[in-house]
C-alpha positions as CSV (number, residue, x, y, z in Angstrom):
1,X,122.8,94.4,113.1
2,X,121.6,98.0,112.9
3,X,122.5,100.3,110.1
4,X,121.9,103.9,109.0
5,X,118.9,104.6,106.8
6,X,117.8,107.6,104.7
7,X,114.6,107.8,106.8
8,X,116.3,107.9,110.2
9,X,115.6,111.6,110.7
10,X,111.8,111.0,110.5
11,X,111.9,108.8,113.7
12,X,112.7,109.5,117.3
13,X,116.2,108.6,118.6
14,X,116.5,104.9,119.3
15,X,114.5,103.7,116.3
16,X,117.1,101.7,114.4
17,X,116.9,99.9,111.1
18,X,118.0,96.3,110.9
19,X,118.6,93.9,108.1
20,X,116.8,90.7,109.1
21,X,116.9,87.4,107.2
22,X,113.4,85.8,107.3
23,X,111.4,83.5,105.0
24,X,114.3,83.3,102.4
25,X,114.8,87.1,102.0
26,X,116.5,89.9,103.8
27,X,114.1,92.6,105.0
28,X,114.7,96.1,106.2
29,X,113.0,96.5,109.6
30,X,112.9,99.5,111.9
31,X,112.5,98.7,115.6
32,X,112.0,101.0,118.5
33,X,110.1,101.6,121.7
34,X,109.6,99.5,124.8
35,X,107.0,97.0,125.9
36,X,104.8,94.3,124.2
37,X,105.4,93.8,120.5
38,X,103.3,95.7,117.9
39,X,103.8,95.0,114.2
40,X,103.1,97.8,111.8
41,X,102.6,97.0,108.0
42,X,102.6,99.7,105.4
43,X,100.9,99.9,102.1
44,X,101.3,101.0,98.5
45,X,103.2,103.0,97.3
46,X,105.0,103.7,100.6
47,X,107.5,102.2,102.9
48,X,107.8,101.7,106.7
49,X,108.4,105.5,106.9
50,X,104.6,106.0,106.7
51,X,104.5,105.2,110.5
52,X,106.8,108.1,111.5
53,X,104.0,110.2,113.0
54,X,102.3,107.4,114.9
55,X,105.6,105.8,116.1
56,X,106.3,108.3,118.9
57,X,102.8,107.8,120.3
58,X,102.8,104.0,120.1
59,X,106.4,103.6,121.3
60,X,105.4,104.9,124.7
61,X,103.9,101.5,125.6
62,X,105.1,99.1,122.9
63,X,108.1,97.8,121.0
64,X,107.3,98.7,117.4
65,X,108.4,96.5,114.5
66,X,108.1,98.2,111.1
67,X,109.3,96.2,108.1
68,X,109.4,97.3,104.5
69,X,107.2,94.7,102.7
70,X,109.0,92.4,100.3
71,X,109.5,94.4,97.0
72,X,109.1,97.7,98.8
73,X,111.6,100.2,100.3
74,X,114.9,98.5,101.0
75,X,113.7,95.0,101.5
76,X,114.7,92.3,98.9
77,X,112.9,92.4,95.6
78,X,112.7,88.9,94.0
79,X,111.7,88.8,90.4
80,X,108.4,87.0,90.8
81,X,107.0,83.8,89.2
82,X,104.2,82.9,86.7
83,X,101.7,82.1,89.5
84,X,102.6,85.3,91.4
85,X,103.1,83.3,94.6
86,X,106.3,85.4,95.3
87,X,104.2,88.5,96.1
88,X,100.9,87.0,97.3
89,X,99.4,87.9,100.7
90,X,100.2,84.4,102.0
91,X,103.9,84.8,101.3
92,X,103.9,88.3,102.8
93,X,102.1,87.1,105.9
94,X,104.8,84.3,106.2
95,X,107.4,87.1,105.9
96,X,105.8,89.0,108.8
97,X,105.5,85.9,111.0
98,X,109.1,85.0,110.3
99,X,110.4,88.5,111.1
100,X,108.6,88.5,114.4
101,X,110.1,85.0,115.2
102,X,113.6,86.3,114.3
103,X,113.1,89.2,116.8
104,X,111.8,86.8,119.5
105,X,108.1,87.8,119.4
106,X,105.8,84.8,119.3
107,X,102.6,86.6,120.1
108,X,101.9,90.2,119.0
109,X,99.4,92.8,117.9
110,X,99.4,94.1,114.3
111,X,98.2,97.2,112.5
112,X,98.1,97.2,108.7
113,X,97.4,100.0,106.3
114,X,96.3,99.5,102.7
115,X,98.3,96.5,101.3
116,X,99.6,96.0,104.8
117,X,96.0,95.6,106.0
118,X,95.5,92.8,103.4
119,X,98.7,91.1,104.7
120,X,97.2,91.5,108.2
121,X,94.0,89.8,107.1
122,X,96.0,86.8,105.7
123,X,98.3,86.8,108.8
124,X,95.2,86.4,111.0
125,X,94.0,83.4,108.9
126,X,97.3,81.6,108.3
127,X,98.9,82.3,111.7
128,X,96.0,82.8,114.2
129,X,98.1,81.5,117.1
130,X,100.5,84.5,116.6
131,X,98.1,87.4,116.5
132,X,96.6,88.8,119.7
133,X,94.6,91.6,118.1
134,X,94.6,93.2,114.7
135,X,93.6,96.5,113.0
136,X,93.1,97.3,109.4
137,X,93.2,100.9,108.1
138,X,91.1,102.1,105.2
139,X,90.4,98.9,103.5
140,X,87.6,96.3,102.9
141,X,88.6,92.7,102.1
142,X,90.2,92.1,98.8
143,X,87.6,89.5,97.7
144,X,84.9,92.1,98.4
145,X,86.5,94.7,96.2
146,X,86.7,92.3,93.2
147,X,83.3,90.7,93.8
148,X,81.5,94.1,94.1
149,X,83.5,96.3,91.8
150,X,81.3,98.9,90.1
151,X,81.9,101.9,87.9
152,X,82.7,104.2,90.8
153,X,85.0,101.9,92.6
154,X,86.7,100.8,89.3
155,X,87.4,104.4,88.4
156,X,88.8,105.2,91.8
157,X,90.7,101.9,92.1
158,X,91.8,101.8,88.5
159,X,95.3,101.0,89.6
160,X,94.2,97.5,90.8
161,X,93.5,96.6,87.1
162,X,96.3,98.7,85.6
163,X,99.1,97.3,87.8
164,X,97.8,93.8,87.3
165,X,98.4,94.0,83.5
166,X,101.2,91.8,82.2
167,X,104.8,93.0,82.4
168,X,106.3,95.2,81.2
169,X,103.3,97.5,80.4
170,X,102.7,99.2,83.7
171,X,106.4,99.1,84.6
172,X,107.3,101.0,81.4
173,X,104.6,103.6,81.8
174,X,105.2,104.2,85.5
175,X,109.0,104.2,85.0
176,X,108.7,107.0,82.5
177,X,107.6,109.4,85.3
178,X,107.9,107.6,88.7
179,X,107.8,110.8,90.8
180,X,104.7,112.1,89.1
181,X,102.9,108.8,89.4
182,X,103.9,108.4,93.1
183,X,102.8,112.0,94.1
184,X,99.6,111.7,92.1
185,X,98.7,108.6,94.2
186,X,99.7,110.2,97.5
187,X,97.7,113.4,96.8
188,X,94.7,111.9,95.1
189,X,93.9,109.3,97.7
190,X,94.5,111.5,100.6
191,X,93.8,115.2,101.4
192,X,96.6,116.5,99.2
193,X,100.4,116.4,99.3
194,X,100.5,119.2,101.9
195,X,99.4,116.5,104.5
196,X,102.8,114.8,104.3
197,X,106.1,115.7,105.8
198,X,108.3,116.7,102.7
199,X,111.1,114.5,104.1
200,X,108.7,111.5,104.0
201,X,107.7,112.3,100.4
202,X,111.4,112.5,99.5
203,X,111.9,109.1,101.1
204,X,109.0,107.6,99.1
205,X,110.4,109.1,95.9
206,X,113.8,107.5,96.6
207,X,112.4,104.1,97.2
208,X,109.8,104.0,94.5
209,X,111.9,105.2,91.6
210,X,113.9,102.0,91.7
211,X,112.8,99.9,88.6
212,X,112.9,96.8,90.8
213,X,110.5,98.4,93.2
214,X,108.1,99.4,90.4
215,X,108.2,95.8,89.1
216,X,107.7,94.3,92.5
217,X,104.8,96.5,93.3
218,X,103.1,95.6,90.0
219,X,103.7,91.9,90.9
220,X,101.9,92.6,94.2
221,X,98.8,93.7,92.4
222,X,99.1,90.8,89.9
223,X,99.0,88.5,92.9
224,X,95.9,90.3,94.2
225,X,94.0,89.7,91.0
226,X,94.9,86.0,90.7
227,X,96.4,83.8,93.5
228,X,95.2,86.0,96.4
229,X,91.6,85.5,95.1
230,X,92.1,81.8,94.9
231,X,93.3,81.7,98.5
232,X,90.4,84.0,99.6
233,X,87.8,81.9,97.9
234,X,89.2,78.7,99.5
235,X,88.9,80.4,102.9
236,X,85.4,82.0,102.5
237,X,84.2,79.9,105.4
238,X,87.0,80.8,107.8
239,X,86.8,83.7,110.2
240,X,89.4,85.9,111.9
241,X,89.7,84.6,115.5
242,X,91.2,87.6,117.2
243,X,89.5,90.9,118.0
244,X,89.6,93.2,114.9
245,X,89.5,97.0,114.6
246,X,88.6,98.6,111.3
247,X,89.2,102.3,110.8
248,X,88.7,104.3,107.6
249,X,88.8,107.8,106.2
250,X,85.6,109.7,106.3
251,X,86.6,111.6,103.2
252,X,87.7,108.6,101.1
253,X,86.4,105.8,98.9
254,X,85.6,103.3,101.7
255,X,83.1,105.7,103.4
256,X,81.5,106.5,100.1
257,X,81.1,103.0,98.7
258,X,80.9,100.4,101.6
259,X,79.5,99.6,104.9
260,X,83.0,99.0,106.1
261,X,82.1,97.4,109.4
262,X,79.7,95.0,107.7
263,X,82.4,93.8,105.3
264,X,84.6,92.9,108.2
265,X,81.9,91.5,110.3
266,X,81.4,89.0,107.5
267,X,85.0,87.9,108.1
268,X,85.3,88.1,111.9
269,X,83.1,87.8,115.1
270,X,84.6,90.7,117.1
271,X,84.8,93.8,115.0
272,X,84.8,97.5,116.1
273,X,85.6,100.6,114.3
274,X,84.6,103.9,112.8
275,X,85.4,106.6,110.2
276,X,88.1,109.2,110.9
277,X,88.3,112.8,109.6
278,X,90.9,112.0,106.8
279,X,91.4,110.4,103.5
280,X,93.2,107.2,102.7
281,X,96.6,107.8,104.4
282,X,95.4,107.8,108.1
283,X,98.8,107.3,109.7
284,X,100.1,110.5,108.2
285,X,96.9,112.6,107.8
286,X,95.4,112.0,111.3
287,X,97.9,110.1,113.4
288,X,96.7,111.2,116.8
289,X,93.1,110.6,115.9
290,X,94.0,107.1,114.6
291,X,95.8,106.2,117.8
292,X,92.9,107.5,119.9
293,X,90.4,105.5,117.8
294,X,92.4,102.4,118.2
295,X,92.3,102.8,122.0
296,X,88.6,103.6,121.9
297,X,87.9,100.4,119.9
298,X,89.7,98.2,122.4
299,X,93.2,98.0,120.9
300,X,95.6,97.5,123.8
301,X,97.9,100.5,123.5
302,X,98.3,101.4,127.2
């Protein structure tokens, strides 16, 4: 069933939001376009609205499936659990697979940005038979971040440690000024708030200021610092089977601190990619360049 959504005006006509029951929760999922299925997974602290500038380009050849991750946007926000399994990458990957099954897509391509890229990594490992090709935008593997964290990375990615602190510390501090915190993140990681459509920023504010969202997104990072690492360490010998594209911002942390392709070639056999002229939020800062680079690197978008 489709329903109206506050972000409808950001997308072309025909991109409808649905409420889809999958993996024990109800997810808000925007679907549009025509052709083979392409799953798009957003990151922190955003929603599926982050794809609004890429969607018109990708929908020319593909059916786009853009969910709000559990805990984000208008998808369900369960409370969490002591082991943080509720918000771990394995659970979120199972969500993504179940959403695609509910929509009748057994095989698909997937592009993930930020946290969505980490879900994409786990989706490739846990559901390899489902993924034809994958792309990760402006990330290196989670295990690599924690294993190699130095002063420069720690200062830039301080939120990984801050959000992972026990509740309610980060929830209370963020909840005191949610708009300020959100806009600081959007501006500091990217090339400034001017890079965003004001309507998209308004949508991120609407979704993020919900205390349940703030708690859920903290749970996301608690999982990253605990059970996600357990899963990653158990899978250090496993490799991504499908072709993988890695793109990152030439003005961002990845470019300054990592050989991004080398980090992914340690995880997969077929990896292509390059830096783009943007910061962290590639889908909104440089949408046309991102789509062009995906095609150049072998992503099937035509």
